[in-house]
C-alpha positions as CSV (number, residue, x, y, z in Angstrom):
1,M,81.9,34.2,29.5
2,K,84.7,31.7,30.2
3,H,87.1,34.7,30.0
4,F,85.1,36.8,32.4
5,H,87.0,37.5,35.6
6,A,85.2,38.2,38.9
7,K,85.7,41.7,40.1
8,K,86.8,42.1,43.8
9,R,85.1,45.5,44.0
10,F,81.7,43.9,43.4
11,S,82.5,41.0,45.8
12,Q,81.6,38.5,43.0
13,N,81.4,34.8,43.8
14,F,79.3,33.1,41.1
15,M,77.1,30.2,42.2
16,K,77.3,26.9,40.3
17,G,75.4,23.6,40.6
18,K,71.8,23.2,39.4
19,R,70.9,21.1,42.5
20,I,71.8,24.0,44.9
21,V,70.0,26.5,42.7
22,K,66.9,24.4,42.7
23,K,66.9,24.2,46.5
24,I,67.0,28.0,46.7
25,I,64.1,28.2,44.3
26,D,62.1,25.8,46.4
27,C,62.8,27.9,49.5
28,A,61.7,31.1,47.8
29,D,58.1,29.9,46.8
30,I,58.2,31.9,43.6
31,V,55.5,30.1,41.5
32,N,53.8,32.9,39.5
33,E,55.4,35.6,41.7
34,T,57.2,38.8,40.7
35,V,60.8,38.4,41.7
36,V,63.6,40.9,42.2
37,E,66.9,39.2,42.0
38,I,69.9,40.9,43.7
39,G,73.0,40.5,41.7
40,A,72.0,38.4,38.7
41,G,75.7,37.8,37.8
42,K,76.0,35.2,35.0
43,G,72.4,34.3,35.2
44,I,72.4,30.7,36.6
45,L,69.9,31.6,39.3
46,T,68.0,34.0,36.9
47,K,67.4,31.3,34.4
48,L,65.8,28.8,36.8
49,I,63.8,31.6,38.6
50,S,62.3,32.6,35.2
51,A,60.9,29.1,34.7
52,Y,58.7,29.5,37.8
53,A,58.1,33.3,38.2
54,K,55.7,35.5,36.5
55,I,58.3,38.2,35.9
56,V,62.0,38.6,37.0
57,Y,63.8,41.8,37.5
58,A,67.4,40.8,37.3
59,I,69.4,43.5,39.1
60,E,73.0,43.7,38.1
61,L,75.4,46.6,38.8
62,D,78.3,45.2,36.7
63,R,77.9,46.4,33.1
64,G,80.3,43.7,32.0
65,L,77.7,41.1,32.7
66,I,74.7,42.7,31.1
67,S,75.4,41.4,27.6
68,T,75.6,37.8,29.0
69,L,72.3,38.2,30.8
70,K,70.7,39.4,27.6
71,E,72.0,36.4,25.8
72,L,69.8,34.2,28.0
73,D,67.0,35.6,25.9
74,L,64.3,34.9,28.6
75,G,61.0,36.5,27.7
76,N,59.9,37.2,31.3
77,V,63.2,38.6,32.5
78,K,63.9,42.3,32.6
79,I,67.5,43.2,33.2
80,V,68.1,46.3,35.3
81,N,71.6,47.7,35.4
82,K,71.4,49.5,38.7
83,D,72.7,49.3,42.3
84,F,70.1,47.3,44.4
85,L,70.8,49.6,47.3
86,K,69.4,52.5,45.3
87,L,66.3,50.8,44.1
88,D,62.8,51.6,45.3
89,L,61.1,48.3,45.7
90,R,57.7,49.9,45.5
91,D,58.3,50.3,41.8
92,Y,58.4,46.5,41.3
93,G,54.9,45.4,42.4
94,K,55.3,43.8,45.8
95,P,58.0,41.2,44.7
96,V,59.8,38.3,46.3
97,V,63.4,39.2,46.7
98,V,66.0,36.6,46.0
99,G,69.8,36.9,45.8
100,N,73.3,35.5,46.2
101,I,74.3,38.7,47.8
102,P,77.8,40.3,48.0
103,Y,79.1,39.5,51.4
104,S,80.8,42.9,51.8
105,I,77.4,44.7,51.8
106,T,75.2,42.2,53.6
107,T,74.5,44.7,56.5
108,Q,73.6,47.4,54.0
109,I,71.2,45.1,52.2
110,L,69.5,44.1,55.4
111,D,69.1,47.7,56.3
112,K,67.7,48.4,52.9
113,L,65.2,45.6,53.2
114,A,64.2,46.8,56.7
115,Q,63.5,50.3,55.4
116,Q,61.3,48.9,52.6
117,K,59.9,45.8,54.3
118,G,56.3,46.8,53.4
119,A,57.3,46.8,49.7
120,F,58.2,43.1,49.3
121,K,56.6,39.8,50.3
122,W,59.7,37.9,51.7
123,A,63.4,37.6,50.9
124,V,65.5,34.5,50.4
125,L,69.2,35.4,50.6
126,T,72.5,33.5,50.3
127,I,74.9,35.0,52.8
128,Q,78.2,34.2,54.5
129,K,77.7,31.3,57.0
130,E,79.5,33.2,59.8
131,Y,77.3,36.2,59.2
132,G,74.3,34.0,59.4
133,A,75.4,32.8,62.8
134,R,75.1,36.3,64.0
135,L,71.5,36.5,62.8
136,F,70.6,33.4,64.9
137,A,72.9,34.0,67.8
138,K,71.7,33.3,71.4
139,T,71.9,36.0,74.1
140,G,75.3,35.9,75.7
141,S,77.1,34.2,72.9
142,A,80.1,35.6,71.1
143,E,78.1,36.0,67.9
144,Y,75.3,38.0,69.5
145,G,75.3,41.7,68.7
146,P,73.7,44.7,67.0
147,V,73.0,42.7,63.8
148,T,71.1,40.0,65.8
149,L,69.0,42.6,67.5
150,F,68.3,44.7,64.4
151,T,67.3,41.8,62.3
152,G,65.2,40.3,65.1
153,Y,63.3,43.6,65.5
154,H,62.3,43.7,61.8
155,F,62.1,40.1,60.6
156,Q,61.3,36.5,61.3
157,V,64.5,34.8,60.1
158,K,64.5,31.1,59.2
159,K,67.7,29.2,58.4
160,Q,67.2,27.1,55.3
161,F,70.5,25.2,54.4
162,A,74.2,25.6,54.2
163,I,76.2,25.8,50.9
164,P,79.9,24.6,50.9
165,A,82.4,27.0,49.3
166,R,83.0,24.6,46.4
167,F,79.7,25.6,44.9
168,F,81.0,29.1,44.0
169,S,83.5,30.4,41.6
170,P,85.9,31.9,42.5
171,Q,85.8,29.7,45.6
172,P,85.5,31.8,48.8
173,K,87.3,30.8,52.0
174,V,84.1,30.4,53.8
175,S,80.8,28.5,53.4
176,S,77.5,30.1,52.8
177,M,74.0,29.9,54.2
178,V,70.5,30.4,52.7
179,V,68.1,32.3,55.0
180,R,64.5,33.5,54.5
181,L,63.3,36.8,55.9
182,T,59.7,37.6,56.5
183,S,58.5,40.9,57.9
184,R,57.2,40.7,61.5
185,V,55.0,42.8,63.7
186,K,57.3,45.2,65.6
187,P,57.6,44.0,69.2
188,F,57.3,47.6,70.4
189,R,57.0,51.1,69.1
190,L,60.0,53.4,69.0
191,K,60.0,57.1,68.7
192,D,63.2,57.0,66.7
193,E,64.4,53.6,65.4
194,K,67.7,55.1,64.1
195,V,68.6,56.4,67.6
196,F,67.6,53.1,69.2
197,F,69.9,51.0,67.1
198,E,72.7,53.7,67.2
199,M,72.4,53.3,71.0
200,I,72.8,49.5,70.8
201,R,75.8,49.8,68.5
202,G,77.4,52.3,70.8
203,I,76.9,50.2,73.9
204,F,78.3,47.1,72.1
205,C,81.6,49.0,71.6
206,Y,82.0,48.1,75.3
207,R,80.7,44.6,75.2
208,R,83.2,43.2,77.7
209,K,82.2,45.7,80.4
210,Y,79.2,45.6,82.7
211,M,76.3,47.7,81.5
212,K,76.8,50.3,84.2
213,N,80.3,50.9,82.9
214,A,79.3,50.6,79.2
215,L,76.6,53.2,79.7
216,M,79.0,55.5,81.5
217,N,81.5,55.1,78.6
218,Y,78.9,55.6,75.9
219,L,76.6,58.2,77.5
220,H,78.9,59.6,80.2
221,D,76.0,58.9,82.5
222,V,73.9,56.1,83.9
223,P,70.2,56.7,83.3
224,Q,68.0,56.7,86.4
225,G,65.3,54.0,86.7
226,L,67.3,51.0,85.5
227,D,67.3,47.9,87.6
228,N,70.6,47.0,89.2
229,T,70.3,43.5,87.9
230,L,70.4,44.9,84.3
231,L,73.3,47.1,85.1
232,Q,75.3,44.1,86.3
233,K,74.9,42.3,83.0
234,R,77.2,42.7,80.0
235,P,75.9,44.1,76.7
236,S,75.7,40.7,75.1
237,E,73.4,39.4,77.9
238,L,70.6,41.9,77.2
239,T,67.6,41.0,75.2
240,L,65.9,43.3,72.7
241,R,63.3,44.1,75.3
242,D,66.1,45.0,77.8
243,Y,67.5,47.5,75.3
244,Y,64.1,49.0,74.9
245,T,64.0,49.5,78.7
246,V,67.3,51.3,78.5
247,Y,66.1,53.4,75.6
248,C,62.9,54.4,77.5
249,N,65.0,55.7,80.4
250,L,67.4,57.9,78.4
């Protein structure tokens, strides 16, 4: 494996450092759990997970890494050469999801987990620190946006700890963050969740405008029944509940 080169198309940055890996394991609470690992890579996380879990499904898309994972020869690890985004988590027995995930598809992975949040217990993910800031952003901040609102609608998100870039190979230009996602009761019922979040993304295209102008640009109309105070705010100043009010008046 010393001759293996990380592939850019898979956004590969392999974690190193047993102390960091053990901290992730502790955050995941995986004692005697079924675990689905996103992107097993060279197996540093896989190996330690297997020492605690009942069974580990090591998901790895890169065929070049499958033989290395097999060489670990861990009795409770099943290697799955598939794309995580195409998995049906219902086939894996209500697992805990763990992964040092490719930064380039973080949003797609969060969307996948939201679609199947009834099929897993919780997820502990290592993500780009700047992306993590968007998950925890406060209303009105520069980081606050559609990802903040989408994740907050579906999950309780807890920040665990940061990981400096030096703990990865090849070393990325940014630090990482470990977060834990647990399914939450939806704050309100939506007739069409897809339309709701498409609306939010559309409005945020005009985040510097006041809502009245943002709605006019996005919808070519301003819905009746919206309070003038709301219309005088900018998109980043609205809460999830505020966007629900907009949605209900479409």
